[in-house]
C-alpha positions in Angstrom: -76.1 55.7 -166.4 -77.0 55.7 -162.4 -74.9 55.7 -159.4 -76.5 52.3 -158.1 -75.9 50.7 -161.7 -72.3 52.1 -161.7 -71.9 50.7 -158.1 -73.2 47.1 -159.1 -71.0 47.2 -162.0 -68.0 48.0 -159.9 -69.0 45.5 -157.4 -68.7 42.9 -160.4 -65.9 43.7 -161.4 -64.0 43.6 -158.2 -65.7 40.3 -157.2 -64.6 38.8 -160.8 -61.4 40.0 -160.6 -60.9 37.9 -156.9 -62.9 35.0 -158.2 -60.7 34.6 -161.4 -57.3 35.3 -159.7 -56.3 31.8 -159.4 -56.0 31.8 -163.2 -53.4 34.7 -162.7 -51.4 32.9 -160.0 -51.2 29.4 -161.3 -48.5 29.9 -163.8 -46.5 31.2 -161.0 -47.0 27.5 -159.5 -42.9 27.0 -159.7 -42.0 30.2 -157.6 -42.4 29.7 -153.8 -45.7 30.9 -152.3 -43.6 33.0 -149.9 -41.7 34.8 -152.6 -44.7 35.2 -154.7 -46.5 37.0 -151.5 -43.8 39.2 -151.0 -43.9 40.4 -154.6 -47.3 41.0 -154.0 -46.7 43.0 -150.9 -44.2 44.9 -152.3 -45.3 45.8 -155.4 -48.9 46.7 -154.0 -47.2 48.8 -152.0 -46.1 50.7 -155.2 -49.4 50.4 -156.5 -51.0 52.2 -153.5 -48.7 54.8 -153.1 -48.6 55.8 -156.6 -52.6 56.2 -156.5 -52.5 58.1 -152.9 -50.1 60.5 -154.6 -52.2 61.3 -157.9 -54.8 61.9 -155.4 -52.5 64.2 -153.1 -53.2 61.7 -150.2 -49.8 60.7 -149.4 -50.4 62.8 -145.7 -53.2 60.5 -144.9 -50.9 57.7 -144.5 -48.6 59.7 -141.5 -52.0 60.4 -140.3 -53.4 57.2 -140.0 -50.1 56.1 -138.3 -49.7 59.0 -135.5 -51.0 57.0 -132.9 -49.0 54.0 -131.3 -52.4 52.0 -130.4 -53.7 52.4 -134.1 -50.2 51.4 -135.6 -50.7 48.2 -133.4 -54.1 47.7 -134.5 -53.0 48.3 -138.0 -50.0 45.5 -137.5 -52.6 43.2 -136.3 -54.6 43.6 -139.7 -51.6 43.4 -141.8 -50.4 40.1 -140.4 -54.4 38.5 -140.9 -54.4 39.8 -144.6 -50.6 38.6 -145.1 -51.9 34.9 -143.6 -54.7 35.2 -146.0 -53.0 36.1 -149.1 -50.4 33.3 -148.4 -52.8 30.6 -148.0 -54.6 32.0 -151.1 -51.5 31.8 -153.3 -50.2 28.5 -151.6 -53.9 26.8 -151.9 -53.4 27.7 -155.7 -50.3 26.2 -156.1 -50.9 23.0 -154.5 -54.4 22.7 -156.7 -56.4 23.3 -153.4 -58.6 25.8 -154.9 -61.7 24.1 -153.8 -60.8 24.6 -150.3 -60.2 28.5 -151.0 -63.6 28.6 -152.9 -65.2 26.8 -149.6 -63.3 29.3 -147.2 -64.5 32.3 -148.7 -67.9 30.8 -148.8 -67.8 30.6 -145.0 -66.2 34.0 -144.5 -69.7 35.7 -143.9 -70.9 33.2 -141.3 -67.3 33.2 -139.7 -68.0 37.2 -139.6 -71.1 36.8 -138.0 -69.9 34.6 -135.4 -67.0 37.1 -134.6 -69.7 39.9 -134.7 -71.6 37.8 -131.7 -68.4 37.1 -129.5 -66.4 40.5 -130.3 -69.0 42.9 -130.8 -71.8 41.4 -129.0 -74.2 41.5 -131.3 -77.1 39.1 -131.3 -77.9 36.4 -133.4 -81.4 35.7 -135.0 -82.5 32.6 -135.6 -81.6 32.5 -139.4 -78.1 33.5 -138.5 -78.0 30.4 -135.7 -79.3 28.0 -138.7 -76.9 29.0 -140.9 -73.9 28.7 -138.8 -75.1 25.4 -137.7 -75.4 24.1 -141.7 -71.8 25.6 -142.1 -70.3 23.6 -139.0 -72.3 20.4 -140.3 -70.7 20.9 -143.4 -67.0 21.2 -142.3 -67.9 18.0 -139.9 -69.0 15.8 -143.0 -65.9 16.9 -144.7 -63.3 16.2 -141.8 -64.9 12.8 -141.3 -65.2 11.4 -144.7 -61.8 12.9 -145.9 -60.0 12.2 -142.7 -58.5 15.5 -142.5 -59.8 19.1 -141.4 -60.3 21.6 -144.4 -57.6 23.9 -142.6 -57.2 25.9 -145.6 -60.6 26.7 -145.8 -61.1 27.6 -141.7 -57.8 29.4 -141.9 -59.0 31.8 -144.7 -62.5 31.9 -143.4 -61.2 32.9 -139.8 -58.3 35.2 -140.8 -60.5 37.2 -143.0 -63.3 37.4 -140.4 -60.7 38.6 -137.5 -59.3 41.1 -140.7 -62.9 42.5 -141.0 -63.5 42.9 -137.3 -59.9 44.6 -137.1 -61.0 47.4 -140.2 -64.4 47.9 -138.4 -62.7 49.6 -135.7 -60.3 51.5 -137.6 -61.5 55.0 -138.5 -59.3 55.0 -141.9 -60.4 54.6 -145.4 -59.8 51.4 -147.3 -57.1 52.7 -149.5 -55.3 54.4 -146.9 -55.6 51.5 -144.6 -54.5 48.7 -146.8 -51.3 50.8 -147.8 -50.7 51.3 -144.2 -50.9 47.5 -143.6 -48.7 46.7 -146.6 -46.2 49.5 -145.4 -45.7 48.0 -141.8 -45.2 44.6 -143.1 -42.6 46.0 -145.5 -39.5 45.4 -143.5 -40.1 41.8 -143.2 -40.9 41.7 -147.1 -37.4 43.2 -147.7 -35.7 40.9 -145.0 -37.2 37.8 -146.9 -36.5 38.8 -150.5 -32.6 39.7 -149.4 -32.5 36.1 -147.9 -34.1 34.6 -151.2 -32.0 36.4 -153.4 -28.4 36.1 -151.6 -28.8 32.5 -151.9 -29.2 32.6 -155.4 -31.5 33.9 -158.3 -35.1 34.1 -157.5 -38.0 34.2 -160.0 -37.6 38.1 -160.3 -35.5 38.9 -163.4 -35.1 35.1 -164.8 -37.8 35.4 -167.5 -40.0 38.5 -168.3 -43.1 36.3 -167.9 -42.6 35.6 -164.4 -41.5 39.2 -163.9 -44.1 40.7 -165.2 -46.7 38.4 -163.1 -44.8 39.3 -159.9 -45.1 43.1 -160.7 -48.7 43.2 -161.8 -50.0 41.2 -158.9 -49.8 44.5 -157.3 -52.3 46.1 -159.4 -54.6 42.8 -159.5 -54.3 43.4 -155.6 -55.2 47.2 -155.8 -58.1 47.4 -158.4 -60.5 45.3 -156.8 -60.0 47.2 -153.5 -60.6 50.5 -155.5 -63.6 48.9 -157.5 -65.1 47.7 -154.0 -64.7 50.7 -152.4 -66.4 52.6 -155.1 -69.2 50.1 -155.0 -69.9 50.1 -151.3 -70.7 53.8 -151.2 -73.6 53.4 -153.8 -75.3 50.1 -153.1 -76.7 48.9 -149.8 -74.5 46.4 -147.6 -77.0 43.6 -148.1 -76.4 44.1 -151.5 -72.7 44.0 -151.1 -73.0 41.1 -148.9 -75.0 38.5 -151.6 -72.7 40.2 -154.5 -69.4 38.8 -152.9 -70.7 35.4 -153.3 -69.3 36.0 -156.9 -65.8 35.6 -155.9 -66.2 31.9 -154.3 -68.6 31.0 -157.1 -65.7 31.8 -159.7 -63.2 30.1 -157.5 -65.3 27.1 -157.5 -65.7 27.0 -161.2 -61.8 27.4 -161.5 -61.1 24.4 -159.1 -63.6 22.0 -160.6 -63.9 23.1 -164.5 -60.6 24.9 -165.4 -58.2 22.7 -162.9 -60.0 19.7 -162.9 -59.5 19.3 -158.9 -61.4 16.0 -157.7 -65.3 16.7 -157.0 -66.3 13.8 -154.8 -69.8 12.9 -153.5 -68.7 14.5 -150.0 -67.8 17.8 -151.5 -71.2 18.0 -153.0 -73.0 17.4 -149.9 -70.5 20.2 -148.3 -71.1 22.7 -150.8 -74.8 22.1 -150.9 -75.1 22.8 -147.1 -72.7 25.7 -147.7 -74.8 27.2 -150.3 -78.3 26.4 -148.4 -76.8 28.0 -145.5 -75.8 31.4 -147.2 -79.4 31.5 -149.0 -80.9 31.6 -145.5 -78.3 33.9 -144.1 -78.5 36.4 -147.1 -82.4 36.2 -146.9 -82.5 37.2 -143.5 -79.9 40.2 -144.3 -81.7 41.3 -147.0 -84.9 41.5 -144.9 -83.3 43.3 -142.0 -81.6 45.7 -144.2 -84.9 46.7 -145.8 -86.5 46.8 -142.2 -84.0 49.1 -141.1 -84.3 51.7 -144.4 -87.9 51.6 -143.9 -87.6 52.4 -140.0 -85.1 55.3 -141.1 -87.6 56.8 -143.4 -90.5 56.8 -141.1 -88.3 58.4 -138.3 -87.2 61.2 -141.3 -90.9 61.5 -142.0 -92.0 61.8 -138.5 -88.9 64.4 -137.8 -90.3 66.3 -141.2 -93.7 66.4 -139.8 -92.7 68.0 -136.2 -90.7 70.7 -138.2 
């Protein structure tokens, strides 16, 4: 089996876990979203520290946090990913996975905007058209439903900001996420102590709930390991396109498994988003191929000169 094929399988595994995770969190709908999030963060830290310990890389955590500036950046990233995880859990509990699906579909386009205004990257015509179609989709939903799809927007924006912050960190994904969860841990412990000081929380009341809360940690960590493995073996344009597996599976969960309402307005909005993503993806693939051809040509020229 080739390394590229292994990378594709790892990417499918990562996106499938993310996309089907509403099925996992749905049975915890009776547990407050804040408590679920705190357990997800706590057991994620246990999982990440365990993996890094087995790899002999625990020292990397201290090295990543040896700069006050870097600590500040990681703290902001921690806040963004915590908001993102909370909204996803909350939306699943109140049967609004259609909005989480839309939010993760919108993320690549929000990332493009983030690149334009944060990093000064130029937008191509295809990207401008794709963003305009996404804005139109959100506008149609807002006008027809009489409310802004705030969960979708908040998920897309928080994840785009998180991605922009991660772009500036010279730290590997596993160590970075471990540091993010570690910095948030004092707040997590304070919230859990507050919850359990007022009465019995969900943990320990039934073995089913307890196991679901514990394994939220590996459920969070395993896709990141698969994603990191895949990103080193396949092109970034392929990574970008395959990430749509995640919101597509969430879309299926929302409308097929959970029977959330799917109106003509939703049909129009999702059709616009899908069309925008096709335009964006085709442009990204062409750009990636052009860049690889240029690098190969440059390598050939340097070999000739030698």
